[in-house]
TISE-643815 format. One line per field, with one value per atom (N, C-alpha, C): x, y, z; chain; residue in three letters. Coordinates in pm, whole numbers. Example, Ala and Ser with C-alpha at 12.3 -4.5 7.8 and 13.67 -1.06 7.14 Angstrom:
% residues 2
X [1319; 1230; 1320; 1285; 1367; 1290] .
Y [-569; -450; -330; -225; -106; 3] .
Z [780; 780; 780; 708; 714; 787] .
drenvo [A; A; A; A; A; A] .
kero [Ala; Ala; Ala; Ser; Ser; Ser] .
***
This chain:
% residues 256
X [9776; 9705; 9824; 9855; 9900; 9933; 10051; 10048; 9965; 9900; 9831; 9689; 9668; 9535; 9485; 9548; 9544; 9514; 9570; 9611; 9430; 9379; 9242; 9151; 9181; 9039; 9044; 9161; 9180; 9109; 9124; 9126; 8989; 9044; 8927; 8856; 8933; 8937; 8996; 8953; 9009; 9122; 9235; 9365; 9454; 9595; 9659; 9763; 9800; 9902; 9996; 10090; 10240; 10298; 10347; 10427; 10525; 10647; 10780; 10905; 10995; 11155; 11241; 11273; 11422; 11499; 11551; 11738; 11683; 11543; 11508; 11498; 11553; 11567; 11731; 11805; 11923; 11958; 12088; 12054; 12074; 12045; 12048; 11945; 11861; 11692; 11621; 11601; 11467; 11435; 11527; 11481; 11446; 11551; 11462; 11315; 11264; 11147; 11094; 11083; 11015; 10968; 11102; 11005; 10964; 10962; 10874; 10776; 10678; 10583; 10539; 10545; 10521; 10478; 10603; 10587; 10458; 10458; 10322; 10243; 10174; 10024; 10082; 10125; 10108; 10092; 10002; 9926; 9991; 10078; 10084; 10213; 10345; 10415; 10424; 10464; 10469; 10640; 10678; 10828; 10821; 10885; 10863; 11102; 11057; 11182; 11240; 11330; 11358; 11376; 11315; 11363; 11354; 11429; 11471; 11351; 11249; 11145; 11006; 10985; 10825; 10718; 10614; 10537; 10407; 10419; 10214; 10325; 10424; 10417; 10487; 10408; 10423; 10583; 10558; 10670; 10784; 10631; 10751; 10822; 10717; 10777; 10883; 10877; 10995; 11101; 11090; 11238; 11280; 11235; 11251; 11368; 11267; 11356; 11420; 11447; 11618; 11722; 11674; 11741; 11824; 11726; 11737; 11828; 11856; 11901; 12038; 12046; 12170; 12258; 12153; 12242; 12339; 12290; 12330; 12294; 12121; 12042; 12039; 12048; 12007; 11981; 11887; 11862; 11940; 12081; 12144; 12130; 12161; 12166; 12072; 11924; 11822; 11767; 11774; 11820; 11915; 11986; 12090; 12042; 11935; 11921; 11772; 11717; 11633; 11598; 11770; 11765; 11730; 11720; 11700; 11534; 11503; 11287; 11279; 11253; 11235; 11328; 11289; 11172; 11156; 11209; 11206; 11074; 10990; 10892; 10839; 10674; 10575; 10444; 10481; 10349; 10396; 10289; 10286; 10386; 10522; 10531; 10599; 10504; 10486; 10622; 10688; 10854; 10668; 10722; 10683; 10763; 10719; 10779; 10796; 10878; 10867; 10971; 10932; 10931; 11142; 11148; 11268; 11375; 11371; 11494; 11510; 11317; 11320; 11343; 11339; 11418; 11513; 11586; 11773; 11816; 11771; 11773; 11778; 11670; 11622; 11520; 11410; 11261; 11302; 11327; 11314; 11424; 11504; 11616; 11517; 11484; 11374; 11336; 11223; 11105; 11184; 11301; 11322; 11443; 11502; 11532; 11441; 11363; 11189; 11149; 11092; 11080; 11162; 11285; 11432; 11446; 11341; 11418; 11267; 11181; 11062; 10973; 10972; 10855; 10732; 10595; 10487; 10399; 10435; 10394; 10452; 10404; 10461; 10379; 10387; 10302; 10356; 10371; 10410; 10319; 10286; 10153; 10175; 10300; 10352; 10379; 10275; 10368; 10147; 10195; 10070; 9979; 9895; 9828; 9830; 9810; 9832; 10025; 10136; 10234; 10205; 10188; 10104; 10104; 10003; 9909; 10000; 10065; 10163; 10311; 10376; 10503; 10518; 10467; 10582; 10516; 10328; 10244; 10287; 10312; 10376; 10460; 10556; 10690; 10652; 10584; 10554; 10468; 10384; 10312; 10437; 10549; 10669; 10719; 10726; 10761; 10685; 10588; 10474; 10416; 10443; 10447; 10301; 10212; 10104; 10094; 10049; 10062; 9958; 9953; 9829; 9820; 9711; 9683; 9618; 9650; 9554; 9414; 9366; 9212; 9198; 9123; 9108; 8969; 8881; 8707; 8725; 8836; 8787; 8777; 8854; 8826; 8686; 8710; 8540; 8521; 8365; 8378; 8440; 8413; 8493; 8625; 8684; 8865; 8830; 8809; 8760; 8791; 8657; 8664; 8788; 8857; 8987; 9082; 9103; 9171; 9213; 9110; 8990; 9039; 9021; 9076; 9162; 9280; 9395; 9506; 9472; 9538; 9525; 9606; 9601; 9632; 9581; 9612; 9521; 9509; 9399; 9415; 9271; 9302; 9334; 9469; 9483; 9365; 9247; 9151; 9214; 9332; 9355; 9214; 9248; 9134; 9097; 9161; 9167; 9286; 9234; 9377; 9465; 9534; 9667; 9780; 9889; 9971; 9951; 10047; 10040; 10031; 10021; 10042; 9947; 9873; 9728; 9635; 9659; 9509; 9365; 9321; 9211; 9124; 8982; 8873; 8849; 8908; 8871; 8666; 8624; 8459; 8428; 8466; 8433; 8436; 8514; 8500; 8438; 8311; 8273; 8193; 8096; 8033; 8098; 8236; 8305; 8365; 8388; 8431; 8320; 8211; 8055; 8036; 8116; 8041; 8152; 8280; 8335; 8300; 8237; 8167; 8070; 8065; 7896; 7880; 8020; 8073; 8099; 8127; 8141; 8239; 8365; 8534; 8513; 8628; 8708; 8814; 8859; 8973; 8910; 9006; 8979; 9009; 8944; 9023; 9080; 9218; 9245; 9268; 9234; 9244; 9396; 9422; 9543; 9520; 9599; 9601; 9565; 9658; 9524; 9477; 9523; 9491; 9602; 9559; 9716; 9722; 9539; 9485; 9400; 9361; 9298; 9145; 9081; 8955; 8947; 9109; 9106; 9085; 9152; 9157; 9010; 8933; 8787; 8701; 8773; 8652; 8722; 8842; 8829; 8852; 8791; 8751; 8610; 8514; 8428; 8328; 8371; 8311; 8406; 8569; 8643; 8690; 8855; 8860; 8975; 9055; 9109; 9218; 9336; 9381; 9547; 9623; 9744; 9808; 9883; 9924; 10094; 10075; 10270; 10339; 10265; 10330; 10354; 10254; 10200; 10330; 10298; 10448; 10592; 10630; 10737; 10780; 10650; 10670; 10715; 10613; 10727; 10810; 10886; 11024; 11115; 11054; 11192; 11147; 11085; 11109; 11200; 11275; 11453; 11413; 11319; 11267; 11345; 11418; 11452; 11305; 11289; 11259; 11145; 11148; 11095; 11017; 11018; 10950; 10838; 10943; 10835; 10739; 10735; 10633; 10585; 10583; 10504; 10387; 10443; 10375; 10284; 10340; 10222; 10114; 10192; 10072; 9936; 10016; 9920; 9790; 9819; 9703; 9651; 9676; 9595; 9518; 9552; 9514; 9416; 9440; 9407; 9307] .
Y [-5633; -5564; -5507; -5389; -5263; -5264; -5279; -5242; -5200; -4996; -4985; -4992; -5057; -5056; -5207; -5310; -5469; -5383; -5228; -5253; -5131; -5097; -5001; -5175; -5218; -5350; -5392; -5440; -5563; -5469; -5359; -5266; -5268; -5354; -5356; -5196; -5156; -4998; -4903; -4781; -4679; -4692; -4647; -4625; -4581; -4584; -4505; -4468; -4325; -4331; -4220; -4224; -4138; -4095; -3965; -3872; -3878; -3895; -3928; -3846; -3779; -3733; -3786; -3811; -3868; -3804; -3919; -3833; -3724; -3745; -3666; -3795; -3815; -3730; -3747; -3809; -3828; -3893; -3839; -3892; -4051; -4128; -4311; -4313; -4203; -4235; -4358; -4322; -4376; -4479; -4535; -4679; -4763; -4659; -4748; -4616; -4547; -4455; -4538; -4580; -4639; -4794; -4878; -5036; -4973; -4874; -4822; -4846; -4797; -4768; -4818; -4943; -5036; -5130; -5166; -5256; -5208; -5030; -5033; -5002; -5069; -5034; -4926; -4869; -4756; -4924; -4820; -4914; -4850; -4730; -4661; -4559; -4556; -4465; -4327; -4221; -4130; -4064; -4032; -4001; -3910; -3753; -3645; -3676; -3599; -3559; -3453; -3360; -3315; -3165; -3023; -2948; -2812; -2719; -2586; -2524; -2487; -2434; -2498; -2566; -2704; -2595; -2583; -2476; -2526; -2681; -2698; -2755; -2731; -2806; -2660; -2674; -2577; -2616; -2513; -2486; -2604; -2691; -2840; -2938; -2941; -3082; -2946; -2835; -2768; -2742; -2783; -2736; -2910; -2984; -3155; -3166; -3081; -3114; -3008; -2915; -2822; -2916; -2976; -3020; -3221; -3230; -3368; -3319; -3160; -3111; -3116; -3015; -2996; -3142; -3265; -3380; -3452; -3463; -3468; -3555; -3506; -3574; -3517; -3638; -3567; -3697; -3673; -3781; -3841; -3912; -3975; -4074; -4013; -4082; -4137; -4095; -4174; -4275; -4244; -4377; -4520; -4476; -4577; -4649; -4557; -4605; -4658; -4670; -4724; -4873; -4896; -5009; -5184; -5112; -5199; -5195; -5133; -5128; -5248; -5319; -5429; -5555; -5661; -5730; -5656; -5587; -5586; -5522; -5424; -5398; -5458; -5447; -5455; -5385; -5280; -5194; -5057; -5048; -4915; -4803; -4753; -4706; -4536; -4433; -4324; -4199; -4144; -4020; -3891; -3839; -3717; -3582; -3482; -3359; -3263; -3246; -3152; -3125; -3068; -3099; -3035; -2965; -2867; -3004; -3030; -3139; -3260; -3335; -3385; -3408; -3325; -3270; -3246; -3184; -3196; -3331; -3408; -3516; -3599; -3610; -3585; -3721; -3658; -3707; -3880; -3895; -4030; -4109; -4136; -4135; -4154; -4037; -4059; -4143; -4206; -4241; -4342; -4398; -4600; -4613; -4523; -4538; -4576; -4493; -4498; -4622; -4751; -4843; -4892; -4938; -4989; -5055; -4899; -4987; -5019; -4993; -5032; -5000; -4817; -4715; -4744; -4749; -4737; -4649; -4548; -4430; -4270; -4164; -4012; -3930; -3823; -3745; -3517; -3528; -3367; -3294; -3199; -3151; -3017; -2937; -2890; -2896; -3025; -3063; -3046; -3008; -2915; -3056; -3006; -3088; -3161; -3036; -3060; -3145; -3040; -3111; -3223; -3333; -3443; -3551; -3469; -3548; -3538; -3442; -3446; -3492; -3492; -3512; -3656; -3575; -3668; -3803; -3804; -3905; -4057; -3985; -4147; -4207; -4188; -4147; -4253; -4262; -4265; -4358; -4414; -4554; -4632; -4554; -4660; -4748; -4694; -4759; -4815; -4794; -4865; -4759; -4668; -4572; -4466; -4544; -4449; -4290; -4225; -4068; -4014; -3892; -3965; -3680; -3710; -3581; -3596; -3353; -3315; -3199; -3268; -3119; -3032; -2943; -2932; -2838; -2804; -2797; -2658; -2571; -2500; -2582; -2701; -2713; -2777; -2723; -2803; -2884; -2930; -3055; -3118; -3015; -3098; -3077; -3024; -3020; -3160; -3203; -3334; -3414; -3436; -3563; -3566; -3457; -3448; -3529; -3444; -3543; -3635; -3687; -3848; -3947; -3925; -4003; -4022; -3915; -3978; -3961; -3961; -4050; -4187; -4249; -4403; -4374; -4516; -4556; -4447; -4330; -4290; -4089; -4042; -3909; -3856; -3674; -3685; -3509; -3561; -3420; -3350; -3249; -3127; -3138; -3087; -3042; -2922; -2839; -2686; -2602; -2505; -2431; -2403; -2468; -2378; -2505; -2422; -2554; -2685; -2734; -2888; -2853; -2857; -2866; -2760; -2673; -2639; -2700; -2615; -2708; -2677; -2721; -2622; -2784; -2756; -2844; -2934; -3061; -3097; -3142; -3178; -3117; -3028; -2966; -2803; -2862; -2948; -3005; -3106; -3135; -3326; -3217; -3166; -3152; -3172; -3102; -3148; -3306; -3321; -3495; -3557; -3559; -3552; -3557; -3401; -3400; -3509; -3546; -3567; -3770; -3802; -3940; -3933; -3826; -3860; -3856; -3816; -3825; -3914; -4040; -4172; -4170; -4137; -4078; -4252; -4238; -4381; -4372; -4349; -4340; -4347; -4395; -4403; -4235; -4189; -4024; -4083; -4023; -4040; -3857; -3839; -3669; -3641; -3529; -3452; -3339; -3328; -3150; -3102; -3174; -3095; -3263; -3371; -3475; -3520; -3479; -3540; -3653; -3712; -3770; -3850; -3962; -4061; -4003; -3851; -3746; -3743; -3662; -3599; -3702; -3846; -3896; -3991; -4058; -4058; -3927; -3812; -3718; -3716; -3705; -3719; -3861; -3989; -4097; -4130; -4039; -4083; -4079; -3951; -4010; -4066; -4099; -4147; -4209; -4298; -4436; -4390; -4281; -4314; -4188; -4173; -4032; -4040; -3932; -3881; -3773; -3791; -3747; -3727; -3638; -3579; -3533; -3370; -3270; -3310; -3400; -3446; -3591; -3673; -3719; -3726; -3576; -3547; -3465; -3425; -3388; -3452; -3625; -3706; -3736; -3798; -3796; -3668; -3554; -3484; -3492; -3540; -3542; -3629; -3710; -3762; -3905; -3956; -4098; -4168; -4309; -4385; -4409; -4413; -4368; -4528; -4634; -4709; -4678; -4719; -4624; -4507; -4373; -4278; -4351; -4422; -4443; -4576; -4607; -4707; -4591; -4557; -4422; -4351; -4298; -4215; -4305; -4391; -4492; -4563; -4561; -4636; -4605; -4480; -4361; -4313; -4318; -4322; -4462; -4526; -4670; -4764; -4714; -4884; -4751] .
Z [5661; 5711; 5807; 5795; 5822; 6031; 6077; 6223; 6264; 6224; 6284; 6261; 6107; 6112; 6212; 6183; 6361; 6455; 6488; 6626; 6681; 6513; 6568; 6505; 6411; 6455; 6536; 6689; 6710; 6854; 6915; 7038; 7113; 7184; 7295; 7392; 7368; 7463; 7395; 7423; 7333; 7315; 7272; 7214; 7245; 7328; 7375; 7296; 7252; 7150; 7261; 7259; 7344; 7271; 7317; 7254; 7348; 7268; 7335; 7193; 7307; 7197; 7203; 7063; 7047; 7087; 7164; 7224; 7421; 7410; 7527; 7643; 7764; 7862; 7798; 7764; 7752; 7589; 7503; 7388; 7372; 7456; 7446; 7539; 7539; 7562; 7503; 7375; 7254; 7273; 7235; 7243; 7410; 7491; 7620; 7664; 7584; 7635; 7537; 7438; 7341; 7431; 7463; 7496; 7662; 7694; 7870; 7862; 7760; 7675; 7614; 7549; 7543; 7603; 7749; 7834; 7940; 7956; 8040; 7981; 7857; 7780; 7693; 7629; 7556; 7427; 7335; 7196; 7070; 7114; 6934; 7015; 6947; 7018; 6914; 6927; 6851; 6848; 6799; 6809; 6755; 6844; 6752; 6744; 6642; 6589; 6604; 6699; 6718; 6611; 6698; 6521; 6621; 6579; 6618; 6593; 6530; 6532; 6493; 6630; 6601; 6621; 6483; 6450; 6556; 6584; 6665; 6840; 6856; 7018; 7137; 7208; 7295; 7393; 7505; 7544; 7676; 7668; 7747; 7641; 7502; 7384; 7340; 7333; 7250; 7326; 7464; 7547; 7586; 7491; 7525; 7405; 7246; 7142; 7166; 7272; 7216; 7309; 7395; 7478; 7424; 7333; 7293; 7156; 7090; 6967; 7110; 7207; 7274; 7332; 7363; 7335; 7203; 7141; 7007; 6889; 6945; 6832; 6656; 6555; 6489; 6387; 6278; 6214; 6182; 6083; 6114; 6289; 6356; 6467; 6522; 6485; 6486; 6424; 6333; 6231; 6293; 6370; 6382; 6543; 6624; 6779; 6671; 6626; 6579; 6499; 6459; 6401; 6492; 6635; 6703; 6765; 6689; 6692; 6641; 6541; 6540; 6502; 6609; 6666; 6768; 6832; 6963; 7041; 6960; 7003; 6924; 6952; 6867; 6755; 6911; 6876; 6775; 6691; 6575; 6687; 6559; 6510; 6455; 6535; 6408; 6390; 6338; 6354; 6308; 6396; 6424; 6409; 6277; 6288; 6203; 6145; 6060; 5937; 5757; 5689; 5675; 5691; 5719; 5752; 5888; 5900; 5782; 5763; 5676; 5523; 5510; 5327; 5365; 5478; 5416; 5471; 5498; 5489; 5353; 5292; 5185; 5194; 5110; 5148; 5149; 4982; 4930; 5059; 5120; 5154; 5299; 5362; 5440; 5487; 5396; 5366; 5381; 5299; 5247; 5438; 5493; 5646; 5752; 5716; 5826; 5833; 5699; 5659; 5646; 5619; 5687; 5819; 5911; 6064; 6117; 6049; 6126; 6139; 6094; 6189; 6064; 6169; 6034; 5964; 5947; 5975; 6016; 5899; 5997; 5937; 6049; 6065; 6080; 5948; 5935; 5897; 6014; 6011; 5891; 5903; 5746; 5639; 5600; 5450; 5392; 5321; 5236; 5204; 5122; 5065; 4926; 4821; 4734; 4710; 4817; 4785; 4791; 4911; 4906; 4820; 4774; 4639; 4512; 4516; 4365; 4363; 4508; 4547; 4657; 4742; 4849; 4912; 4879; 4884; 4846; 4689; 4633; 4686; 4703; 4762; 4878; 5017; 5111; 5138; 5013; 4937; 4887; 4823; 4801; 4922; 5004; 5096; 5223; 5221; 5297; 5438; 5402; 5515; 5506; 5596; 5662; 5680; 5619; 5631; 5644; 5818; 5903; 5857; 5821; 5832; 6010; 6001; 6091; 6148; 6156; 6146; 6269; 6264; 6362; 6435; 6491; 6520; 6445; 6349; 6272; 6091; 6099; 5951; 5916; 5770; 5697; 5677; 5681; 5686; 5552; 5431; 5294; 5319; 5366; 5389; 5526; 5566; 5695; 5539; 5514; 5428; 5316; 5265; 5197; 5213; 5379; 5493; 5517; 5472; 5588; 5390; 5290; 5206; 5137; 5222; 5234; 5319; 5435; 5510; 5561; 5583; 5629; 5746; 5837; 6001; 6092; 6039; 6143; 6144; 6170; 6160; 6282; 6286; 6409; 6398; 6509; 6605; 6705; 6686; 6743; 6790; 6974; 7030; 7013; 7022; 7004; 6888; 6874; 6773; 6872; 6914; 7006; 7034; 7071; 7032; 7192; 7143; 7269; 7416; 7493; 7611; 7720; 7645; 7670; 7773; 7935; 7994; 7943; 7832; 7793; 7814; 7871; 7927; 7846; 7787; 7652; 7703; 7823; 7739; 7651; 7688; 7607; 7468; 7385; 7266; 7234; 7301; 7267; 7128; 7125; 7007; 6855; 6850; 6776; 6730; 6890; 6831; 6777; 6849; 6789; 6675; 6650; 6486; 6406; 6425; 6382; 6394; 6486; 6513; 6377; 6428; 6341; 6161; 6139; 5936; 5970; 6025; 5954; 5907; 5994; 5818; 5827; 5701; 5644; 5785; 5851; 5996; 6048; 6145; 6289; 6365; 6412; 6510; 6644; 6640; 6800; 6801; 6908; 7000; 7001; 6996; 7017; 7127; 7162; 7246; 7356; 7504; 7604; 7721; 7641; 7732; 7835; 7950; 8019; 8176; 8155; 8245; 8287; 8318; 8360; 8287; 8366; 8335; 8166; 8161; 8018; 7883; 7916; 7850; 7743; 7942; 7902; 7801; 7841; 7791; 7636; 7610; 7464; 7400; 7461; 7375; 7365; 7411; 7382; 7310; 7168; 7054; 6973; 7025; 6929; 6982; 6855; 6887; 6952; 7060; 7109; 7127; 7204; 7183; 7231; 7208; 7217; 7356; 7374; 7570; 7485; 7529; 7427; 7630; 7619; 7767; 7836; 7869; 8037; 8074; 8001; 7913; 7973; 7908; 7909; 8031; 8126; 8248; 8361; 8269; 8414; 8358; 8237; 8210; 8291; 8305; 8346; 8473; 8549; 8725; 8787; 8672; 8768; 8819; 8805; 8837; 8716; 8710; 8558; 8521; 8389; 8250; 8269; 8383; 8349; 8468; 8557; 8704; 8613; 8604; 8579; 8445; 8357; 8203; 8333; 8404; 8459; 8570; 8642; 8731; 8645; 8539; 8476; 8412; 8296; 8241; 8300; 8436; 8563; 8550; 8556; 8621; 8487; 8379; 8240; 8253; 8286; 8226; 8327; 8475; 8525; 8643] .
drenvo [A; A; A; A; A; A; A; A; A; A; A; A; A; A; A; A; A; A; A; A; A; A; A; A; A; A; A; A; A; A; A; A; A; A; A; A; A; A; A; A; A; A; A; A; A; A; A; A; A; A; A; A; A; A; A; A; A; A; A; A; A; A; A; A; A; A; A; A; A; A; A; A; A; A; A; A; A; A; A; A; A; A; A; A; A; A; A; A; A; A; A; A; A; A; A; A; A; A; A; A; A; A; A; A; A; A; A; A; A; A; A; A; A; A; A; A; A; A; A; A; A; A; A; A; A; A; A; A; A; A; A; A; A; A; A; A; A; A; A; A; A; A; A; A; A; A; A; A; A; A; A; A; A; A; A; A; A; A; A; A; A; A; A; A; A; A; A; A; A; A; A; A; A; A; A; A; A; A; A; A; A; A; A; A; A; A; A; A; A; A; A; A; A; A; A; A; A; A; A; A; A; A; A; A; A; A; A; A; A; A; A; A; A; A; A; A; A; A; A; A; A; A; A; A; A; A; A; A; A; A; A; A; A; A; A; A; A; A; A; A; A; A; A; A; A; A; A; A; A; A; A; A; A; A; A; A; A; A; A; A; A; A; A; A; A; A; A; A; A; A; A; A; A; A; A; A; A; A; A; A; A; A; A; A; A; A; A; A; A; A; A; A; A; A; A; A; A; A; A; A; A; A; A; A; A; A; A; A; A; A; A; A; A; A; A; A; A; A; A; A; A; A; A; A; A; A; A; A; A; A; A; A; A; A; A; A; A; A; A; A; A; A; A; A; A; A; A; A; A; A; A; A; A; A; A; A; A; A; A; A; A; A; A; A; A; A; A; A; A; A; A; A; A; A; A; A; A; A; A; A; A; A; A; A; A; A; A; A; A; A; A; A; A; A; A; A; A; A; A; A; A; A; A; A; A; A; A; A; A; A; A; A; A; A; A; A; A; A; A; A; A; A; A; A; A; A; A; A; A; A; A; A; A; A; A; A; A; A; A; A; A; A; A; A; A; A; A; A; A; A; A; A; A; A; A; A; A; A; A; A; A; A; A; A; A; A; A; A; A; A; A; A; A; A; A; A; A; A; A; A; A; A; A; A; A; A; A; A; A; A; A; A; A; A; A; A; A; A; A; A; A; A; A; A; A; A; A; A; A; A; A; A; A; A; A; A; A; A; A; A; A; A; A; A; A; A; A; A; A; A; A; A; A; A; A; A; A; A; A; A; A; A; A; A; A; A; A; A; A; A; A; A; A; A; A; A; A; A; A; A; A; A; A; A; A; A; A; A; A; A; A; A; A; A; A; A; A; A; A; A; A; A; A; A; A; A; A; A; A; A; A; A; A; A; A; A; A; A; A; A; A; A; A; A; A; A; A; A; A; A; A; A; A; A; A; A; A; A; A; A; A; A; A; A; A; A; A; A; A; A; A; A; A; A; A; A; A; A; A; A; A; A; A; A; A; A; A; A; A; A; A; A; A; A; A; A; A; A; A; A; A; A; A; A; A; A; A; A; A; A; A; A; A; A; A; A; A; A; A; A; A; A; A; A; A; A; A; A; A; A; A; A; A; A; A; A; A; A; A; A; A; A; A; A; A; A; A; A; A; A; A; A; A; A; A; A; A; A; A; A; A; A; A; A; A; A; A; A; A; A; A; A; A; A; A; A; A; A; A; A; A; A; A; A; A; A; A; A; A; A; A; A; A; A; A; A; A; A; A; A; A; A; A; A; A; A; A; A] .
kero [Met; Met; Met; Ser; Ser; Ser; Arg; Arg; Arg; Ile; Ile; Ile; Ser; Ser; Ser; Lys; Lys; Lys; Leu; Leu; Leu; Phe; Phe; Phe; Ala; Ala; Ala; Glu; Glu; Glu; Ala; Ala; Ala; Asp; Asp; Asp; Arg; Arg; Arg; Pro; Pro; Pro; Val; Val; Val; Leu; Leu; Leu; Asn; Asn; Asn; Val; Val; Val; Tyr; Tyr; Tyr; Cys; Cys; Cys; Thr; Thr; Thr; Ala; Ala; Ala; Gly; Gly; Gly; Phe; Phe; Phe; Pro; Pro; Pro; His; His; His; Leu; Leu; Leu; Asp; Asp; Asp; Ser; Ser; Ser; Thr; Thr; Thr; Met; Met; Met; Glu; Glu; Glu; Val; Val; Val; Ile; Ile; Ile; Arg; Arg; Arg; Ala; Ala; Ala; Leu; Leu; Leu; Glu; Glu; Glu; Asp; Asp; Asp; Asn; Asn; Asn; Gly; Gly; Gly; Ala; Ala; Ala; Asp; Asp; Asp; Leu; Leu; Leu; Ile; Ile; Ile; Glu; Glu; Glu; Leu; Leu; Leu; Gly; Gly; Gly; Met; Met; Met; Pro; Pro; Pro; Tyr; Tyr; Tyr; Ser; Ser; Ser; Asp; Asp; Asp; Pro; Pro; Pro; Leu; Leu; Leu; Ala; Ala; Ala; Asp; Asp; Asp; Gly; Gly; Gly; Pro; Pro; Pro; Val; Val; Val; Ile; Ile; Ile; Gln; Gln; Gln; Ala; Ala; Ala; Ser; Ser; Ser; Ser; Ser; Ser; Thr; Thr; Thr; Gln; Gln; Gln; Ala; Ala; Ala; Leu; Leu; Leu; Ala; Ala; Ala; Asn; Asn; Asn; Gly; Gly; Gly; Met; Met; Met; Thr; Thr; Thr; Met; Met; Met; Ala; Ala; Ala; Lys; Lys; Lys; Leu; Leu; Leu; Phe; Phe; Phe; Asp; Asp; Asp; Gln; Gln; Gln; Leu; Leu; Leu; Lys; Lys; Lys; Gly; Gly; Gly; Leu; Leu; Leu; Arg; Arg; Arg; Pro; Pro; Pro; Ala; Ala; Ala; Val; Val; Val; Asp; Asp; Asp; Val; Val; Val; Pro; Pro; Pro; Val; Val; Val; Leu; Leu; Leu; Leu; Leu; Leu; Met; Met; Met; Gly; Gly; Gly; Tyr; Tyr; Tyr; Met; Met; Met; Asn; Asn; Asn; Pro; Pro; Pro; Val; Val; Val; Leu; Leu; Leu; Gln; Gln; Gln; Tyr; Tyr; Tyr; Gly; Gly; Gly; Phe; Phe; Phe; Glu; Glu; Glu; Arg; Arg; Arg; Phe; Phe; Phe; Cys; Cys; Cys; Ala; Ala; Ala; Ser; Ser; Ser; Ser; Ser; Ser; Ala; Ala; Ala; Glu; Glu; Glu; Val; Val; Val; Gly; Gly; Gly; Val; Val; Val; Asp; Asp; Asp; Gly; Gly; Gly; Leu; Leu; Leu; Ile; Ile; Ile; Leu; Leu; Leu; Pro; Pro; Pro; Asp; Asp; Asp; Leu; Leu; Leu; Pro; Pro; Pro; Ile; Ile; Ile; Tyr; Tyr; Tyr; Glu; Glu; Glu; Phe; Phe; Phe; Glu; Glu; Glu; Thr; Thr; Thr; Glu; Glu; Glu; Tyr; Tyr; Tyr; Gly; Gly; Gly; Pro; Pro; Pro; Val; Val; Val; Met; Met; Met; Lys; Lys; Lys; Lys; Lys; Lys; Tyr; Tyr; Tyr; Gly; Gly; Gly; Leu; Leu; Leu; Asp; Asp; Asp; Phe; Phe; Phe; Ile; Ile; Ile; Phe; Phe; Phe; Leu; Leu; Leu; Val; Val; Val; Thr; Thr; Thr; Pro; Pro; Pro; Glu; Glu; Glu; Thr; Thr; Thr; Ser; Ser; Ser; Pro; Pro; Pro; Ala; Ala; Ala; Arg; Arg; Arg; Ile; Ile; Ile; Arg; Arg; Arg; Lys; Lys; Lys; Val; Val; Val; Asp; Asp; Asp; Ser; Ser; Ser; Leu; Leu; Leu; Ser; Ser; Ser; Thr; Thr; Thr; Gly; Gly; Gly; Phe; Phe; Phe; Leu; Leu; Leu; Tyr; Tyr; Tyr; Ala; Ala; Ala; Val; Val; Val; Ser; Ser; Ser; Ser; Ser; Ser; Ser; Ser; Ser; Ser; Ser; Ser; Thr; Thr; Thr; Thr; Thr; Thr; Gly; Gly; Gly; Lys; Lys; Lys; Asn; Asn; Asn; Lys; Lys; Lys; Asp; Asp; Asp; Ile; Ile; Ile; Asn; Asn; Asn; Asp; Asp; Asp; Gln; Gln; Gln; Gln; Gln; Gln; Ala; Ala; Ala; Tyr; Tyr; Tyr; Phe; Phe; Phe; Arg; Arg; Arg; Arg; Arg; Arg; Leu; Leu; Leu; Gln; Gln; Gln; Glu; Glu; Glu; Met; Met; Met; Asn; Asn; Asn; Leu; Leu; Leu; Arg; Arg; Arg; Asn; Asn; Asn; Pro; Pro; Pro; Val; Val; Val; Leu; Leu; Leu; Val; Val; Val; Gly; Gly; Gly; Phe; Phe; Phe; Gly; Gly; Gly; Ile; Ile; Ile; Arg; Arg; Arg; Asp; Asp; Asp; Lys; Lys; Lys; Glu; Glu; Glu; Ser; Ser; Ser; Phe; Phe; Phe; Ala; Ala; Ala; Ala; Ala; Ala; Ala; Ala; Ala; Thr; Thr; Thr; Arg; Arg; Arg; His; His; His; Thr; Thr; Thr; Ser; Ser; Ser; Gly; Gly; Gly; Ala; Ala; Ala; Ile; Ile; Ile; Ile; Ile; Ile; Gly; Gly; Gly; Thr; Thr; Thr; Ala; Ala; Ala; Tyr; Tyr; Tyr; Ile; Ile; Ile; Arg; Arg; Arg; Ala; Ala; Ala; Leu; Leu; Leu; Glu; Glu; Glu; Ala; Ala; Ala; Gly; Gly; Gly; Leu; Leu; Leu; Pro; Pro; Pro; Val; Val; Val; Gln; Gln; Gln; Asp; Asp; Asp; Ala; Ala; Ala; Thr; Thr; Thr; Arg; Arg; Arg; Lys; Lys; Lys; Phe; Phe; Phe; Leu; Leu; Leu; Asn; Asn; Asn; Gly; Gly; Gly; Ile; Ile; Ile; Leu; Leu; Leu; Lys; Lys; Lys] .
***
């Protein structure tokens, strides 16, 4: 059983997935942030790979990506930093990013490097279904990597069924058709979350985009298996506190 499958099988509360940007706030912050998230209650970590044109990311995460690139973060540097991931960290870790830098690094080399350091799976929002099925999915499977597709409130039931059949780990339900960090009311999307729940999908569903505090986390998980927080955590890191203190304060506000 994979780390992600084990997490959902054993979870006794909604799963909290926290997004952070590799190389932010400082180049050497990556492992410090990952350890702080695990220490303070995150169940799953989504590590963003900085890219100059992140289509799905709002201004806060874009700015963290820009800062990480300015700090000197590269794909090679990222995998070098993650050499210490296992066994120092037990929770599942995903890499989230875009195809362009992955292809520049070399797709099979990327998957091999991910597996070697103990990454559990990938989120690549701009990877189309056809290319996944015909070219890239088999490579991920070869290296034992889960792959998570995204759905939105506008995704047709047929497409939801299709990507659910292809995803392993979980299904990422974008709360609204916008970029990350928008202050939308999660309660307005309960019919959408309930619809996903009633489809009895093969994969657990995690909600992302717009979850920022205890109340929105509770609302997002009323009909789902968990939720993803990104922008609000990046803002917490920007406040200037030491990483461990900022992370403890932020996660206590969600989980306590």
